[in-house]
C-alpha positions as CSV (number, residue, x, y, z in Angstrom):
1,M,13.1,-2.7,234.8
2,A,14.5,-6.1,233.7
3,S,11.9,-8.4,232.1
4,R,11.1,-11.7,233.9
5,R,10.2,-13.4,230.7
6,P,12.5,-16.4,230.0
7,D,14.7,-16.4,226.9
8,S,13.0,-19.6,225.7
9,F,9.5,-18.0,225.9
10,D,7.6,-18.7,222.7
11,G,4.0,-17.8,223.5
12,L,1.6,-20.5,224.6
13,G,4.1,-23.2,224.0
14,Y,6.0,-22.3,227.1
15,R,5.4,-24.7,230.0
16,G,8.2,-23.8,232.4
17,R,8.3,-22.7,235.9
18,E,5.4,-21.4,238.0
19,E,5.0,-17.7,238.1
20,P,3.5,-16.4,241.3
21,L,2.0,-13.4,239.4
22,Y,-0.2,-15.6,237.3
23,G,-1.9,-18.3,239.2
24,S,-5.2,-19.0,240.8
25,G,-5.5,-15.5,242.0
26,F,-7.2,-14.5,238.8
27,P,-10.1,-16.8,237.7
28,L,-10.6,-17.7,234.1
29,R,-13.4,-15.8,232.3
30,G,-14.0,-18.1,229.4
31,T,-15.1,-21.7,229.4
32,G,-13.8,-22.7,225.9
33,A,-10.5,-24.1,224.8
34,F,-8.5,-21.8,227.0
35,A,-10.1,-23.4,230.1
36,D,-7.5,-26.2,229.8
37,P,-5.8,-26.6,233.2
38,Q,-2.5,-26.8,231.5
39,L,-2.9,-23.3,230.1
40,Q,-3.9,-21.7,233.4
41,Q,-0.4,-20.5,234.0
42,W,-0.4,-17.9,231.2
43,V,-4.0,-17.5,229.9
44,T,-5.7,-15.6,232.7
45,T,-8.0,-12.6,233.1
46,P,-6.3,-9.3,233.7
47,P,-7.6,-7.1,236.5
48,D,-10.3,-4.5,235.5
49,I,-9.2,-0.9,235.2
50,P,-11.1,1.3,237.7
51,G,-13.8,3.1,235.9
52,S,-13.5,1.0,232.7
53,R,-16.9,-0.5,233.2
54,N,-18.5,2.8,232.4
55,L,-16.8,2.9,229.0
56,H,-18.5,-0.2,227.7
57,P,-22.2,-0.5,227.0
58,G,-22.4,-4.1,228.2
59,G,-22.3,-3.3,231.9
60,D,-19.7,-5.4,233.7
61,R,-18.6,-7.1,230.5
62,T,-15.8,-5.6,228.6
63,P,-15.4,-5.8,224.8
64,F,-13.0,-8.7,225.4
65,D,-15.6,-10.9,227.0
66,G,-17.4,-13.6,225.1
67,P,-16.9,-17.2,224.0
68,Q,-13.3,-18.1,223.3
69,T,-12.4,-19.6,220.0
70,E,-10.2,-22.6,219.4
71,P,-6.5,-21.6,219.0
72,R,-5.0,-22.1,215.6
73,G,-2.5,-24.9,215.0
74,P,-1.7,-27.8,217.2
75,P,-1.4,-27.4,221.0
76,G,2.0,-26.1,222.0
77,A,2.6,-24.3,218.7
78,A,3.7,-20.7,218.7
79,A,1.1,-18.0,218.4
80,D,0.4,-16.6,214.9
81,W,1.9,-13.1,215.5
82,G,1.5,-12.2,211.8
83,A,-2.3,-12.5,211.9
84,P,-4.2,-9.2,211.9
85,P,-5.3,-8.1,215.4
86,A,-9.0,-8.2,216.3
87,S,-10.7,-4.9,215.6
88,F,-12.7,-3.4,218.4
89,P,-14.6,-0.1,218.1
90,P,-12.8,2.7,219.9
91,T,-15.6,3.1,222.5
92,D,-13.7,5.5,224.7
93,Q,-12.8,7.8,221.9
94,V,-16.3,7.7,220.5
95,N,-17.9,8.5,223.8
96,R,-15.6,11.4,224.5
97,F,-16.0,12.8,221.0
98,A,-19.8,12.6,221.2
99,G,-20.0,14.2,224.6
100,F,-17.6,17.0,223.6
101,G,-19.4,17.7,220.4
102,I,-22.9,17.9,221.8
103,G,-21.8,19.8,224.8
104,L,-19.9,22.3,222.7
105,V,-22.9,22.9,220.4
106,S,-25.2,23.3,223.5
107,L,-22.8,25.8,225.1
108,F,-22.2,27.8,222.0
109,T,-26.0,28.0,221.2
110,E,-26.9,28.9,224.7
111,N,-24.4,31.7,225.2
112,V,-23.7,33.0,221.7
113,L,-26.3,32.2,219.1
114,S,-29.2,32.8,221.5
115,H,-27.9,36.2,222.7
116,P,-29.8,38.3,220.1
117,C,-33.0,36.7,221.4
118,I,-32.0,37.6,225.0
119,V,-31.3,41.2,224.0
120,F,-34.6,41.7,222.2
121,R,-36.5,40.0,225.0
122,R,-35.1,42.3,227.6
123,Q,-35.8,45.3,225.4
124,C,-39.4,44.3,225.1
125,Q,-39.7,43.6,228.8
126,V,-38.7,47.2,229.8
127,N,-40.4,49.0,226.9
128,Y,-43.8,49.8,228.3
129,H,-44.4,52.3,225.4
130,A,-44.6,49.6,222.7
131,H,-48.0,48.8,221.2
132,C,-46.8,45.3,220.0
133,Y,-46.1,42.9,222.8
134,H,-44.4,40.3,220.6
135,L,-46.0,37.3,222.1
136,T,-45.1,35.1,219.0
137,P,-41.7,34.5,217.6
138,F,-42.7,35.7,214.1
139,S,-43.2,39.4,215.0
140,A,-40.1,39.2,217.2
141,V,-37.8,37.9,214.5
142,A,-39.2,40.5,212.0
143,V,-38.3,43.4,214.3
144,M,-34.9,41.9,215.2
145,Y,-34.1,41.7,211.5
146,S,-35.1,45.4,211.1
147,I,-32.9,46.5,213.9
148,S,-29.9,44.6,212.7
149,K,-30.4,45.9,209.2
150,A,-30.6,49.5,210.4
151,Q,-27.8,49.4,213.0
152,G,-25.7,46.5,211.9
153,V,-25.4,42.9,213.1
154,K,-23.5,43.8,216.2
155,A,-26.6,45.7,217.6
156,L,-28.1,42.3,218.6
157,W,-24.9,41.0,220.2
158,K,-24.3,44.0,222.5
159,G,-23.5,43.2,226.0
160,M,-22.4,39.6,225.3
161,G,-19.1,40.2,227.0
162,S,-20.8,41.5,230.2
163,T,-23.0,38.4,230.4
164,F,-19.8,36.2,230.4
165,I,-18.4,38.4,233.2
166,V,-21.6,38.0,235.2
167,H,-21.4,34.2,234.7
168,G,-17.8,34.3,235.9
169,V,-18.6,36.4,238.9
170,T,-21.5,34.1,239.8
171,L,-19.3,31.0,239.8
172,G,-16.6,32.8,241.8
173,A,-18.9,34.2,244.4
174,E,-20.7,30.8,244.8
175,G,-17.3,29.0,245.3
176,I,-16.0,31.6,247.8
177,I,-19.3,31.6,249.8
178,S,-19.4,27.8,250.0
179,E,-15.7,27.7,251.1
180,F,-16.1,30.1,254.0
181,T,-19.6,28.9,255.1
182,P,-21.2,25.5,255.8
183,L,-23.5,26.0,252.9
184,P,-23.2,23.0,250.5
185,R,-22.4,23.8,246.8
186,E,-23.6,20.4,245.6
187,L,-26.3,18.2,247.1
188,P,-25.4,14.6,247.9
189,H,-27.4,11.7,246.5
190,R,-29.2,11.3,249.8
191,W,-29.8,14.8,251.1
192,S,-31.6,16.1,254.0
193,W,-34.0,19.1,254.3
194,K,-31.3,21.1,256.1
195,E,-28.8,20.5,253.3
196,L,-31.4,21.5,250.7
197,A,-32.2,24.7,252.6
198,G,-28.5,25.6,252.9
199,H,-28.0,24.8,249.2
200,L,-30.9,27.1,248.1
201,L,-29.7,29.8,250.6
202,L,-26.3,29.7,248.8
203,K,-28.0,30.3,245.5
204,G,-29.9,33.3,246.9
205,L,-26.8,34.8,248.5
206,T,-24.9,34.4,245.2
207,A,-27.6,36.3,243.4
208,V,-27.4,39.1,246.0
209,V,-23.7,39.4,245.5
210,V,-23.9,39.4,241.7
211,L,-26.9,41.9,241.7
212,P,-24.9,45.1,241.0
213,F,-23.0,43.5,238.1
214,Y,-26.2,42.0,236.7
215,C,-27.8,45.4,236.7
216,A,-24.9,46.9,234.8
217,S,-25.0,44.0,232.3
218,L,-28.7,44.6,231.8
219,V,-28.0,48.3,230.9
220,E,-25.4,47.2,228.3
221,T,-27.7,44.7,226.7
222,V,-30.7,46.9,226.3
223,Q,-29.1,50.3,225.6
224,S,-29.4,51.4,221.9
225,E,-26.3,51.4,219.8
226,I,-27.2,54.9,218.5
227,V,-26.4,56.5,221.9
228,R,-23.5,54.2,222.8
229,D,-20.0,55.8,222.9
230,E,-17.7,53.2,221.4
231,S,-14.5,55.1,222.4
232,A,-15.5,55.2,226.0
233,S,-16.8,51.6,226.3
234,G,-14.7,48.7,227.3
235,L,-14.9,45.1,228.3
236,L,-14.8,45.8,232.1
237,D,-17.5,48.5,232.0
238,C,-19.8,46.0,233.6
239,V,-17.5,45.6,236.7
240,R,-16.9,49.3,236.9
241,E,-20.5,50.3,236.7
242,G,-21.5,47.6,239.1
243,L,-19.0,48.8,241.7
244,A,-20.1,52.4,241.1
245,R,-23.7,51.5,241.8
246,L,-22.8,49.5,244.8
247,L,-20.7,52.3,246.3
248,H,-22.9,55.2,245.1
249,V,-20.2,56.8,243.1
250,G,-19.7,57.8,239.5
251,A,-22.1,59.6,237.2
252,P,-25.3,60.9,238.9
253,H,-28.4,58.9,238.2
254,S,-32.0,60.0,238.4
255,R,-33.8,60.3,241.7
256,R,-36.0,57.5,240.7
257,L,-33.1,55.1,240.9
258,L,-34.0,52.4,243.4
259,P,-31.4,51.4,246.0
260,L,-30.1,47.9,245.7
261,S,-31.8,47.0,249.0
262,C,-35.1,47.2,247.2
263,L,-33.9,44.7,244.6
264,L,-32.4,42.1,246.9
265,L,-35.7,40.2,247.5
266,P,-36.8,40.0,243.8
267,A,-33.3,39.0,242.7
268,A,-32.8,36.3,245.3
269,L,-36.4,35.0,244.8
270,H,-35.9,34.8,241.1
271,A,-32.6,33.0,241.4
272,I,-33.9,30.4,243.9
273,L,-37.1,29.7,242.1
274,R,-35.4,29.4,238.7
275,Y,-32.8,27.0,240.1
276,A,-35.4,24.9,241.9
277,M,-37.7,24.6,239.0
278,S,-35.1,23.9,236.4
279,T,-33.4,21.2,238.5
280,T,-36.7,19.5,239.4
281,V,-37.8,19.3,235.8
282,Q,-34.4,18.1,234.8
283,Q,-34.4,15.3,237.3
284,V,-38.0,14.3,236.5
285,A,-37.2,14.2,232.7
286,L,-34.1,12.0,233.3
287,W,-36.1,9.7,235.5
288,F,-38.8,9.2,232.8
289,Y,-36.1,8.6,230.2
290,Q,-34.3,6.0,232.2
291,R,-37.5,4.3,233.1
292,G,-38.6,4.1,229.5
293,R,-35.2,2.9,228.4
294,K,-35.3,0.0,230.8
295,Q,-38.8,-1.0,229.6
296,R,-37.8,-0.9,225.9
297,S,-34.4,-2.7,226.5
298,E,-32.9,-0.8,223.6
299,P,-29.2,-1.4,222.6
300,S,-26.8,1.0,224.1
301,N,-25.7,4.1,222.2
302,P,-22.7,6.3,223.0
303,L,-24.9,9.4,222.5
304,D,-27.2,8.2,225.3
305,A,-24.6,9.0,227.9
306,Y,-24.7,12.8,227.1
307,F,-27.7,13.8,225.0
308,P,-30.5,13.0,227.6
309,E,-28.8,15.2,230.2
310,L,-28.6,18.1,227.8
311,V,-32.2,17.7,226.7
312,A,-33.3,17.5,230.3
313,A,-31.4,20.7,231.1
314,W,-32.9,22.4,228.1
315,A,-36.4,21.4,229.2
316,G,-35.8,22.5,232.8
317,S,-34.6,25.9,231.7
318,L,-37.5,26.3,229.4
319,V,-40.1,25.5,232.0
320,A,-38.4,27.8,234.6
321,D,-38.1,30.8,232.2
322,V,-41.8,30.4,231.1
323,A,-43.1,30.2,234.7
324,L,-40.9,33.1,236.0
325,F,-41.3,35.4,233.0
326,P,-43.6,37.9,234.9
327,L,-41.2,38.0,237.8
328,E,-38.2,38.5,235.4
329,T,-40.1,41.4,233.7
330,A,-40.7,43.2,237.0
331,L,-37.0,42.6,238.1
332,H,-35.7,44.1,234.9
333,R,-37.9,47.1,235.1
334,L,-36.9,47.8,238.7
335,S,-33.2,47.3,237.9
336,L,-33.3,49.7,234.9
337,Q,-35.4,52.4,236.6
338,G,-33.5,55.7,237.1
339,T,-30.4,54.7,235.1
340,R,-31.3,57.1,232.2
341,T,-31.1,54.3,229.7
342,I,-32.3,54.8,226.1
343,I,-33.5,51.7,224.3
344,D,-34.6,50.8,220.7
345,A,-38.3,51.0,219.9
346,T,-39.6,47.4,219.6
347,D,-42.5,48.3,217.3
348,G,-40.3,48.3,214.3
349,V,-38.4,50.8,212.1
350,V,-39.8,54.2,211.3
351,A,-38.7,56.7,208.7
352,T,-36.9,59.8,210.0
353,G,-35.4,62.3,207.6
354,A,-33.6,61.0,204.5
355,G,-33.3,57.3,205.6
356,A,-34.8,54.8,207.9
357,S,-33.6,54.4,211.4
358,P,-35.0,52.8,214.5
359,L,-36.8,55.1,217.0
360,V,-35.2,55.3,220.4
361,L,-37.1,55.7,223.7
362,P,-36.1,56.6,227.2
363,V,-37.0,54.3,230.1
364,N,-39.0,56.5,232.6
365,T,-40.7,54.4,235.2
366,Q,-41.7,55.3,238.7
367,Y,-42.2,52.1,240.6
368,D,-41.9,52.0,244.4
369,G,-41.1,48.3,244.6
370,L,-41.9,44.8,243.4
371,S,-45.6,44.8,244.4
372,D,-46.2,48.2,243.0
373,C,-44.5,47.2,239.7
374,L,-46.7,44.1,239.4
375,H,-49.9,45.9,240.2
376,T,-49.0,48.8,237.8
377,I,-48.3,46.4,234.9
378,R,-51.6,44.6,235.5
379,R,-53.6,47.8,235.7
380,K,-52.1,49.7,232.7
381,E,-51.0,46.9,230.3
382,G,-53.2,44.0,231.2
383,G,-52.1,40.4,231.9
384,A,-50.3,40.2,228.6
385,G,-48.0,43.0,229.8
386,Y,-46.2,40.5,232.0
387,Y,-45.2,38.5,228.8
388,R,-43.8,41.3,226.6
389,G,-41.1,39.7,224.4
390,F,-42.3,36.1,225.0
391,G,-41.9,35.4,221.3
392,A,-38.2,36.0,221.6
393,L,-38.0,33.4,224.4
394,V,-39.8,30.9,222.2
395,A,-37.4,31.7,219.3
396,Q,-34.4,31.3,221.7
397,Y,-35.4,27.8,222.9
398,T,-36.5,26.7,219.4
399,L,-33.1,27.6,218.0
400,H,-31.4,25.8,220.9
401,G,-33.5,22.6,220.5
402,A,-33.1,22.6,216.8
403,L,-29.3,22.8,216.9
404,L,-29.2,20.1,219.6
405,A,-31.3,17.8,217.4
406,A,-29.1,18.6,214.3
407,A,-25.9,17.9,216.3
408,R,-27.3,14.6,217.5
409,M,-28.3,13.5,214.0
410,L,-24.9,14.5,212.6
411,L,-23.0,12.6,215.3
412,R,-25.2,9.6,214.9
413,V,-24.4,9.5,211.2
414,M,-20.7,9.9,212.0
415,L,-20.8,7.0,214.5
416,L,-22.5,4.8,211.9
417,D,-19.8,5.6,209.4
418,T,-17.1,4.8,212.0
419,R,-18.7,1.4,212.8
420,T,-19.2,0.4,209.2
421,G,-15.8,1.8,208.1
């Protein structure tokens, strides 16, 4: 494209012809020296880029707003092109780096570093033989260390690949169901009760579709490494075992194996309640944060665009997992019943023969359904039986929260160095 700039253009000294592109269509933003009517031909306000208002903490003002300074030299002189340009903080880059860093730490902690706590919590939930309920994180961490010392570090990361597969199947099933049904995948800002009911129904149907693969993943996470056949195990075992249980094919199971129809209601109920509780707590926490921020009138911080949402999501998941811990315990016991799974003893390491190795136990339960499972736990194990492995849950969220706080502190220091540098 050929330039429309005249050959005699020398900056602000040019006073030539009228340009229709730069005229009264764009009002002047400043009221200083550049408000001279003679300069209105060239000194105008460029149009705002869509979405650029969200990149600057000042609201509608951009980093280029503010009182204009007097131009150097006499009027009509050429601009000082050799002067160093004004330095503005790279707000866009800082925001993206802060959001990516904190989000990556949260995702890595939730899915990788917290996996040993999830493994041990599930083992405690299905181990009705154990004398120690591990209601505090101290006893849970001690036994986790003993198991990893006896079987290796990978013993606490077993089944991590299957959990990723379950997450992927969940996202895929939810997307497919929402595409072929009128059930909304996301709620609008102003939703109706019909839309809310359809959205929750979508979550329940997704849990029902994923249930066979979730049961297969549960077996992989709680099964002892001592009886695991490494040569026959693969990454897609979760998918194969889930399809085998759905189609009633493959290796024969015990007669106590419950059909999937008996697990549909507990699985859908747990998924819907967990989603509803976590989302409600998350929205309430964000509302309180925004309200307190308006009252304090604190200066804007790039971390405030990302960190509060992660903390609210952390709090929502914590409240939902604590409130639904008894239902999760019953669901895991019903899902594992009749699968002939052998788990590690959660009471610690016992000496057998020449060395020390963890004792393994079979899972032999005879529940008829959800109500029978809840009543049996209450009668034989007491109220604390619903919360076996609760200490591992506390350790999981403590680790997650501590790493989020450490990441926020580290990024805050890096941002201060960037601004002062």
